[in-house]
C-alpha positions in Angstrom: -19.2 30.3 8.3 -17.5 26.9 8.0 -20.0 25.3 10.3 -22.9 26.7 8.2 -21.4 25.5 5.0 -20.9 22.0 6.5 -24.5 21.9 7.8 -25.9 22.8 4.4 -23.8 20.2 2.8 -25.0 17.5 5.1 -28.7 18.7 4.8 -28.4 18.2 1.1 -26.8 14.8 1.7 -29.7 13.8 3.9 -32.3 14.9 1.3 -30.5 13.0 -1.4 -30.2 9.9 0.9 -33.9 10.1 1.8 -35.0 10.4 -1.9 -32.6 7.6 -2.9 -34.0 5.3 -0.2 -37.5 6.1 -1.3 -36.9 4.7 -4.8 -36.1 1.1 -3.7 -39.0 1.2 -1.2 -41.4 2.2 -3.9 -40.0 -0.4 -6.3 -40.2 -3.1 -3.6 -43.9 -2.1 -3.0 -44.6 -2.3 -6.8 -43.0 -5.7 -7.1 -44.8 -7.1 -4.0 -48.2 -5.7 -5.3 -47.7 -7.1 -8.7 -46.8 -10.5 -7.2 -49.9 -10.4 -5.0 -52.1 -9.5 -7.9 -50.7 -12.3 -10.0 -51.2 -14.6 -7.1 -54.9 -13.5 -6.9 -55.4 -14.1 -10.6 -53.8 -17.6 -10.2 -56.2 -18.3 -7.3 -59.2 -17.3 -9.6 -58.0 -19.5 -12.4 -57.5 -22.4 -10.0 -60.9 -21.8 -8.6 -62.3 -21.9 -12.2 -60.5 -25.1 -13.0 -61.8 -26.7 -9.8 -65.3 -25.6 -10.5 -65.2 -26.9 -14.1 -63.8 -30.3 -12.9 -66.8 -30.5 -10.5 -69.2 -29.7 -13.4 -67.5 -32.3 -15.6 -67.6 -35.0 -12.8 -71.1 -34.3 -11.4 -73.1 -33.1 -14.4 -71.5 -34.0 -17.7 -69.8 -37.3 -17.2 -72.9 -39.1 -15.8 -75.0 -37.9 -18.7 -72.8 -39.2 -21.5 -72.1 -42.6 -23.0 -68.9 -44.1 -24.3 -69.4 -42.7 -27.8 -67.3 -40.0 -29.2 -69.1 -36.6 -29.2 -68.4 -36.4 -32.9 -71.2 -39.0 -33.4 -73.7 -36.7 -31.7 -75.9 -37.0 -28.6 -79.1 -38.9 -28.2 -82.2 -37.1 -27.0 -81.9 -38.8 -23.7 -78.4 -37.6 -23.3 -79.2 -34.1 -24.4 -82.2 -34.0 -21.9 -80.0 -35.1 -19.1 -77.3 -32.5 -19.9 -79.9 -29.8 -20.1 -81.3 -30.8 -16.8 -77.9 -31.0 -15.2 -76.7 -27.7 -16.5 -79.9 -25.6 -16.1 -79.5 -25.2 -12.4 -75.9 -24.0 -12.7 -76.8 -21.6 -15.5 -79.8 -20.4 -13.6 -77.9 -19.8 -10.3 -75.3 -17.9 -12.2 -72.4 -20.1 -11.2 -71.9 -20.8 -14.9 -72.2 -18.2 -17.7 -72.1 -20.6 -20.7 -71.3 -24.2 -21.3 -70.6 -26.2 -24.5 -69.6 -29.7 -25.4 -67.5 -30.1 -28.5 -66.0 -32.9 -30.5 -62.3 -33.1 -31.0 -62.8 -31.5 -34.4 -64.5 -28.5 -32.9 -68.1 -29.3 -33.6 -70.5 -28.0 -30.9 -72.6 -30.9 -29.9 -74.3 -29.3 -26.9 -74.7 -25.7 -25.8 -76.6 -24.5 -22.8 -78.5 -21.9 -24.9 -78.6 -24.1 -28.0 -76.4 -21.6 -29.9 -73.0 -22.3 -31.5 -72.1 -18.6 -31.9 -68.9 -17.5 -30.1 -67.4 -20.9 -29.9 -63.6 -20.9 -29.6 -62.1 -21.8 -32.9 -60.7 -25.4 -33.0 -57.4 -23.9 -34.1 -57.0 -21.9 -30.9 -54.1 -23.1 -28.8 -56.4 -23.5 -25.8 -58.7 -25.8 -27.7 -55.8 -27.9 -29.0 -54.4 -28.2 -25.5 -57.8 -29.5 -24.2 -58.1 -31.9 -27.1 -54.7 -33.2 -26.3 -55.8 -34.0 -22.7 -54.7 -30.8 -20.9 -56.7 -28.2 -19.0 -56.5 -24.6 -20.1 -57.8 -21.7 -18.0 -57.7 -18.0 -18.8 -59.5 -14.8 -17.8 -61.0 -13.2 -21.0 -63.6 -10.9 -22.2 -66.6 -12.7 -23.8 -68.9 -10.3 -25.7 -71.7 -12.8 -25.5 -71.6 -12.8 -21.7 -71.6 -9.1 -21.1 -69.0 -6.4 -20.6 -67.2 -8.0 -17.7 -64.5 -10.6 -17.6 -65.1 -14.4 -17.4 -63.0 -17.4 -16.7 -62.7 -19.6 -19.7 -61.9 -23.2 -19.0 -61.3 -25.9 -21.6 -60.7 -29.5 -20.6 -61.3 -33.0 -21.9 -64.7 -34.6 -21.4 -64.4 -38.1 -19.8 -67.4 -40.3 -19.8 -68.1 -42.4 -16.7 -69.0 -45.4 -18.7 -65.7 -45.7 -20.6 -63.3 -43.6 -18.6 -61.8 -42.1 -21.7 -61.9 -38.6 -23.3 -64.7 -38.2 -25.8 -64.6 -34.5 -26.5 -63.9 -31.1 -25.1 -65.8 -29.2 -22.4 -65.8 -25.4 -22.9 -67.0 -23.5 -19.8 -67.3 -19.8 -19.1 -67.5 -18.9 -15.4 -68.4 -15.5 -14.0 -65.3 -13.6 -12.8 -66.8 -10.4 -11.4 -67.4 -11.8 -7.9 -64.0 -13.3 -7.9 -62.5 -10.1 -9.2 -64.3 -8.1 -6.5 -63.0 -10.5 -3.8 -59.5 -10.2 -5.3 -59.7 -6.5 -5.4 -60.9 -6.3 -1.8 -58.1 -8.6 -0.7 -55.7 -6.6 -2.8 -56.9 -3.3 -1.3 -56.3 -4.6 2.2 -53.0 -6.0 1.2 -52.0 -2.7 -0.4 -52.8 -0.9 2.8 -50.9 -3.4 4.9 -48.0 -3.3 2.4 -48.1 0.5 2.3 -48.1 0.7 6.1 -45.2 -1.7 6.4 -43.2 0.0 3.6 -44.0 3.4 5.2 -42.7 2.2 8.5 -39.6 0.8 6.7 -39.1 4.1 5.0 -39.5 6.0 8.2 -36.9 3.7 9.8 -34.6 4.2 6.9 -35.1 7.9 7.0 -34.4 8.0 10.7 -31.3 5.9 10.2 -30.2 8.2 7.4 -30.9 11.3 9.5 -29.0 9.9 12.5 -26.1 8.7 10.3 -25.8 12.1 8.5 -26.1 13.9 11.9 -23.3 11.8 13.3 -21.3 12.2 10.2 -21.9 16.0 10.3 -20.7 16.1 13.9 -17.7 13.9 13.2 -16.8 16.0 10.1 -17.3 19.2 12.2 -15.0 17.7 14.9 -12.5 16.7 12.3 -12.6 20.1 10.7 -12.3 21.8 14.0 -9.4 19.6 15.0 -7.7 20.2 11.6 -8.0 24.0 12.1 -7.4 24.3 15.9 -4.6 23.5 18.3 -5.4 20.6 20.6 -3.5 21.9 23.6 -4.8 25.5 23.8 -8.0 25.3 21.8 -6.9 28.2 19.7 -6.9 28.2 15.9 -3.8 26.7 14.4 -1.4 27.9 11.7 -3.6 26.8 8.7 -6.6 28.7 10.1 -4.4 31.7 10.8 -3.0 31.8 7.3 -6.6 31.6 5.8 -7.8 34.5 8.0 -4.6 36.5 7.4 -5.1 36.1 3.6 -8.7 37.4 4.0 -7.4 40.3 6.1 -4.7 41.2 3.4 -7.4 41.0 0.7 -9.4 43.6 2.7 -6.1 45.5 3.0 -5.9 45.7 -0.7 -9.3 47.4 -0.7 -8.1 50.0 1.7 -8.6 48.5 5.2 -5.6 49.0 7.5 -4.6 46.3 9.9 -1.7 44.7 11.7 -0.3 41.1 12.0 1.8 40.3 15.1 4.0 37.4 15.9 4.5 36.6 19.6 7.2 34.3 20.8 7.8 33.4 24.4 11.2 34.0 25.9 13.1 31.2 27.7 10.2 28.7 27.1 12.7 25.9 26.7 14.0 26.6 30.1 10.6 26.1 31.6 10.2 22.8 29.8 13.6 21.5 30.8 13.4 22.8 34.3 9.8 22.2 35.3 8.8 19.5 32.8 6.7 19.4 29.7 3.3 19.3 31.7 4.3 22.7 33.2 5.2 24.0 29.7 1.8 22.8 28.4 0.1 24.6 31.3 2.0 27.7 30.5 0.9 27.6 26.9 -2.7 27.3 27.9 -2.4 30.3 30.2 -0.8 32.3 27.5 -3.5 31.4 25.0 -6.2 32.4 27.5 -4.6 35.7 28.3 -4.1 36.6 24.7 -7.7 35.8 23.8 -9.1 37.6 26.8 -7.0 40.8 26.2 -7.8 41.4 22.6 -10.7 43.1 20.9 -13.8 41.3 19.8 -12.9 41.0 16.1 -9.2 40.4 16.7 -7.8 36.9 16.0 -5.3 34.9 18.0 -3.8 31.6 16.9 -1.1 29.2 18.1 1.3 28.8 15.2 3.4 26.0 16.8 5.7 25.5 19.8 5.7 28.7 21.8 4.8 31.0 18.9 1.5 32.8 18.6 0.0 34.9 15.8 -2.4 37.9 16.1 -4.5 39.5 13.4 -5.6 43.0 14.3 -8.0 44.6 11.8 -9.0 48.3 12.0 -5.5 49.4 12.8 -5.9 53.0 11.7 -4.7 54.3 15.1 -1.2 52.8 15.2 -0.3 54.3 18.6 -3.5 52.8 19.9 -2.5 49.3 18.5 0.9 49.6 20.1 -0.7 50.6 23.4 -3.0 47.6 23.1 0.0 45.3 22.5 1.8 46.9 25.4 -1.1 46.2 27.7 -1.2 42.7 26.3 2.5 42.3 27.2 1.8 43.4 30.7 -1.1 40.9 31.0 1.2 38.1 29.9 3.9 39.2 32.4 1.5 38.6 35.4 3.0 35.9 37.6 1.8 32.3 37.2 2.5 29.4 39.6 3.6 26.2 37.9 4.0 23.5 40.4 5.7 25.2 43.3 7.5 27.8 41.2 6.2 31.3 40.5 7.4 32.6 37.1 6.7 35.7 35.0 6.0 35.2 31.3 8.1 37.2 28.9 7.5 37.4 25.2 8.8 39.2 22.1 6.4 40.9 19.7 7.1 41.5 16.0 4.5 43.9 14.5 3.8 44.5 10.8 1.1 46.9 9.5 -0.6 46.0 6.2 -0.7 47.0 3.5 2.2 49.4 4.2 4.7 46.7 5.0 3.7 44.2 2.4 0.9 42.8 0.2 1.4 39.0 0.3 1.3 36.8 3.4 4.7 35.3 3.2 6.4 38.7 3.0 4.3 39.9 5.9 5.1 36.9 8.1 8.8 37.1 7.2 9.0 40.7 8.2 7.0 40.1 11.4 9.5 37.3 12.2 12.4 39.7 11.6 10.9 42.3 13.9 10.2 39.7 16.6 13.8 38.4 16.5 15.0 41.9 16.7 13.0 42.3 19.8 14.6 39.2 21.3 18.1 40.8 20.8 17.3 44.4 21.5 16.2 46.4 24.5 12.5 46.5 23.7 10.5 43.3 23.3 7.9 45.0 21.2 9.3 45.9 17.8 7.5 47.4 14.7 9.1 46.3 11.4 11.2 49.0 9.8 12.6 48.5 6.3 15.9 50.2 7.3 16.4 47.6 10.1 15.3 44.6 8.2 18.7 43.5 6.9 19.9 43.3 10.6 17.4 40.5 11.4 18.5 37.0 10.6 16.5 33.8 10.9 17.9 31.2 13.2 18.3 28.6 10.4 20.3 31.1 8.4 22.4 32.0 11.3 23.3 28.4 12.0 24.3 27.8 8.4 26.4 30.9 8.3 28.1 30.2 11.6 29.0 26.8 10.3 30.6 28.5 7.3 32.3 31.1 9.6 34.0 28.3 11.5 35.3 26.9 8.2 36.4 30.3 6.9 38.0 31.5 10.1 35.6 34.5 10.4 35.4 34.3 14.3 37.6 36.1 16.7 37.9 36.5 20.5 37.9 39.8 22.4 38.8 40.0 26.0 37.5 42.0 28.9 39.4 42.3 32.1 38.1 41.5 35.6 39.5 44.0 38.1 40.3 43.3 41.8 38.5 46.1 43.5 40.8 46.2 46.5 44.0 46.7 44.4 42.8 47.8 41.0 44.8 45.1 39.3 43.6 42.8 36.5 43.0 39.4 38.1 41.8 37.6 34.9 40.2 38.2 31.5 37.0 36.9 30.0 37.0 35.6 26.4 34.0 37.0 24.4 33.4 35.8 20.9 32.8 38.1 17.9 31.9 37.3 14.3 33.4 39.3 11.4 30.5 38.9 9.1 31.3 39.4 5.4 28.2 41.7 4.9 27.2 42.9 8.3 30.6 43.6 9.8 31.5 42.8 13.5 28.7 41.0 15.3 28.2 40.7 19.0 27.3 37.3 20.6 23.7 38.3 21.0 23.4 38.4 17.2 24.0 34.7 16.7 24.6 32.7 19.9 20.8 32.3 20.7 20.3 30.5 17.4 23.5 28.5 17.7 22.6 27.3 21.2 19.4 25.7 19.8 21.5 23.4 17.5 24.2 20.9 17.8 26.6 23.6 16.5 27.2 24.8 20.0 29.6 22.0 20.7 32.1 22.7 17.9 31.8 26.4 18.5 32.6 26.0 22.2 35.5 23.8 21.3 36.8 26.5 19.0 36.5 29.2 21.7 38.3 27.0 24.3 41.2 26.2 21.9 41.6 29.8 20.7 41.4 31.3 24.2 44.0 28.9 25.6 46.2 29.4 22.6 46.0 33.2 23.1 46.7 32.8 26.8 49.8 30.7 26.0 51.1 33.6 23.9 50.6 36.3 26.5 52.0 34.0 29.2 55.2 33.8 27.1 55.4 37.6 27.6 55.2 37.3 31.3 51.5 38.0 31.8 49.8 35.4 34.0 46.2 36.2 33.5 43.8 33.2 33.7 41.2 33.2 31.0 37.5 32.7 31.5 35.3 31.0 28.9 31.5 30.8 28.8 30.0 27.4 28.3 26.5 26.5 27.4 23.9 24.3 29.0 24.2 22.1 25.9 27.9 21.6 26.8 27.1 20.5 30.3 24.6 18.0 29.0 27.4 16.2 27.2 29.1 13.6 29.4 32.2 13.8 27.2 32.7 17.6 27.8 34.8 17.5 31.0 37.2 14.9 29.4 37.5 17.0 26.2 38.5 20.0 28.3 41.1 18.0 30.1 42.5 16.6 26.8 42.8 20.2 25.4 44.7 21.4 28.5 47.1 18.5 28.3 47.6 19.0 24.6 48.5 22.7 25.1 50.5 22.0 28.2 48.6 24.5 30.4 47.7 24.0 34.1 44.0 23.7 34.8 44.0 26.6 37.2 44.7 29.0 34.3 41.3 28.2 32.9 38.0 29.5 34.4 34.7 28.3 33.1 31.5 30.5 33.4 28.2 28.8 33.5 24.9 30.8 33.4 22.6 30.2 36.3 19.8 29.1 34.0 22.1 26.5 32.5 22.4 24.8 35.9 18.7 24.4 36.1 18.2 22.6 32.8 19.1 19.2 34.2 20.4 19.8 37.7 21.8 16.3 38.1 23.7 16.2 34.8 24.9 19.8 35.2 26.1 19.0 38.7 28.1 16.0 37.6 29.7 18.0 34.8 30.6 20.9 37.2 32.0 18.5 39.7 34.1 16.7 37.1 35.5 20.1 35.8 36.2 21.4 39.3 38.0 18.2 40.1 40.6 19.0 37.4 41.4 22.3 39.2 39.3 24.5 36.9 37.5 27.4 38.7 33.8 27.4 38.0 31.8 30.6 38.1 28.0 31.1 38.1 27.3 33.8 35.5 24.3 36.2 35.5 23.5 35.2 39.0 20.1 36.4 40.2 18.0 35.9 37.1 17.6 32.1 37.1 16.1 29.5 39.5 19.1 28.2 41.3 18.1 27.0 44.7 20.3 27.6 47.8 20.7 23.8 48.2 22.0 23.4 44.7 24.4 26.3 45.2 25.6 24.8 48.4 26.3 21.4 46.9 28.0 22.6 43.7 31.7 23.0 43.6 31.6 26.7 42.6 34.5 29.1 43.1 32.8 32.4 42.0 29.4 34.1 41.7 29.0 36.9 39.1 26.1 39.2 39.9 24.0 40.0 36.8 24.3 43.5 35.4 20.6 44.0 35.9 21.1 44.5 39.6 24.3 46.6 39.2 22.8 49.1 36.8 20.2 50.0 39.4 22.5 50.5 42.3 22.7 54.3 42.2 18.9 54.7 42.5 17.4 51.5 43.9 17.7 50.6 47.5 16.1 47.3 46.7 18.9 46.4 44.3 21.5 47.5 46.9 19.9 45.2 49.4 19.9 42.3 46.9 23.6 42.9 46.0 24.6 43.0 49.7 22.7 39.8 50.4 24.3 38.0 47.4 27.8 39.1 48.5 27.2 37.9 52.1 25.7 34.6 50.8 28.5 33.9 48.4 31.2 34.7 51.0 29.4 32.5 53.4 29.8 29.4 51.2 33.4 30.3 50.3 32.8 31.9 46.8 34.4 35.0 45.3 32.0 37.7 44.0 32.2 39.6 40.8 29.9 42.4 39.7 29.1 42.7 36.0 28.3 45.9 34.1 30.1 48.4 36.3 30.2 51.7 34.4 30.8 54.4 37.0 33.4 55.0 39.8 30.7 55.6 42.4 29.2 52.1 41.8 32.7 50.6 41.9 33.4 52.4 45.2 30.2 51.3 46.7 30.8 47.6 45.7 34.2 47.7 47.2 32.7 49.2 50.4 30.3 46.2 50.8 32.9 43.6 50.2 32.6 42.8 46.5 35.8 41.2 45.3 35.9 41.9 41.6 34.2 44.0 38.9 33.9 44.0 35.2 32.5 46.8 33.0 33.1 49.7 30.6 34.5 51.7 33.6 37.6 49.6 33.3 37.8 48.5 29.7 35.6 47.4 26.8 36.2 44.0 25.2 39.1 44.1 22.7 41.7 41.9 21.1 44.3 40.7 23.6 47.3 42.5 22.2 45.4 45.8 22.4 44.3 45.0 26.0 47.8 43.9 26.8 49.1 47.2 25.6 46.6 49.1 27.7 46.6 47.1 31.0 49.6 44.8 31.3 51.6 47.4 33.1 48.9 47.5 35.8 48.7 43.7 36.0 52.4 42.8 36.0 55.5 45.0 36.7 57.6 44.4 33.6 59.7 46.9 31.7 57.9 48.9 29.1 60.5 48.1 26.4 60.0 44.4 27.1 56.2 44.8 26.8 56.5 46.7 23.5 59.0 44.1 22.1 56.7 41.3 23.1 53.7 43.0 21.3 55.8 43.4 18.1 57.0 39.8 18.2 53.4 38.5 18.6 52.2 40.6 15.7 55.0 39.5 13.5 54.3 35.8 14.3 50.7 36.3 13.2 48.5 36.5 16.2 44.8 35.4 16.2 43.8 38.9 15.1 
């Protein structure tokens, strides 16, 4: 449609340009023709003047004496003049000839008549009497219907060499005019041919120019509406087509708009490089285009976000099945460099017109559903009005977390890590919670992904470290010696000042470094292996135990694991949950335990929820376990009340008194 409109516009421009260029060509031809015709007339007049001069020199002057023509002519002079002019008159080279005095008196006429003589008051006669030659093309009724050349010039007698009167000669012009017309006709044809060639050249130039302009404009328009990396339509094009779809929706057509956002795309860029990320986006664009229906639309909206417009969505289960197949197509493995990865994406689905009538509302709700998919169990989420308030945009989250730090709305809950061989609590892990003013208690998954994308992660981690170590100092005062584990982000490891800031905090609170454990996700170690390795080495050098969290879902190489100063490996819950039914998961867990022990690391299993799983883990040599089987995360005084007696043999009355004292002092709760 856009290309047809552009083609019609440039066709009209070419026609206008062709017509406009024709006008100057025609005007140029008219000017040249008029100039040539004027030149031909001047040649005829020049020829008349020359012929009259010859007549005056050869026929008139020899026949006259020195007397003024006003005195009249003698018979001898008249006879000589008659003889001299008869031949010219007879041959037709002269139409009429008169000799006149300066006063206008006709003293000689070739036919003896004085009729038709030019009045003496005529400017041409006065000019000749004054010594000048006047020539003009005129119509002479006495000479016939055609035109003649009228020439008036002074008569100069040979005997005296002075002017004695005026010679009035009328010369035939028809032959000259015919010659001029013939020459003009040939000139016109040559001129027309030349101007025609010029016009054709100009037309070709205009056609070529408009064609190039049309192509350039089409390329510019295509570039302005398409993504240069994937070749897909861009956000502007998507919005225009979405508006058209919503307009059809107002007339009764049902459809769906879907936002697709790739999961962990930043990790691909940071780990494998931006060329690999670009290649991944091209693959995603191709797979999306190839998997949709003919009249469906896919566009890249920016970064790793894509948009889909699915008209004819009467069959909602069918649309969801289509998107589910699309998700499976995307998940097919792709090799980037030497690494094979699987593409995961979150889908936010909105059906129009049921979920909104204007585009901004539709896109906002699709965005809400998509972010809900990132946090929930299913990556394909259909917008539901009841769940809409639970979705928060990342910019909003970042702003509210900044305010939460200022308003002291954040708290820490603690989950114990149990030694499987003894059943005792070996340490606790600090897990952040947010007491949101409107939404209540929020888990980390509700806000940490947005925070990790901003510089806010540094002050947030600093707050967690300070609060966890402060809480630890308080339960240590009661005789409980649990070390505390704190999760740190990849953004923290990228900061060269982070290890020193941790050391300063420990020194400020007077706590030994071995009472603090830091947990780093496996994917964080792959963001910048060199920088992360330096940070881990610097932290471990202080005596802090470093644990690799969520082991098994990232890209840590064995060489990297061998060279890092790591004290503990925590197996991701995804492998632990499948232990009762999956022999493959059991084989993986056994291998990880053997590998970790082989390089001198402790092993902790995350997400243990049943005694059978705990028993099996103990039987294959797993050192520690965490999960709901033992305790859910809760404030440290509650956890202390529940588990301290198992972790440390102290009198119950001392434990109770300690709890009361902590509460009276105003604990972090």
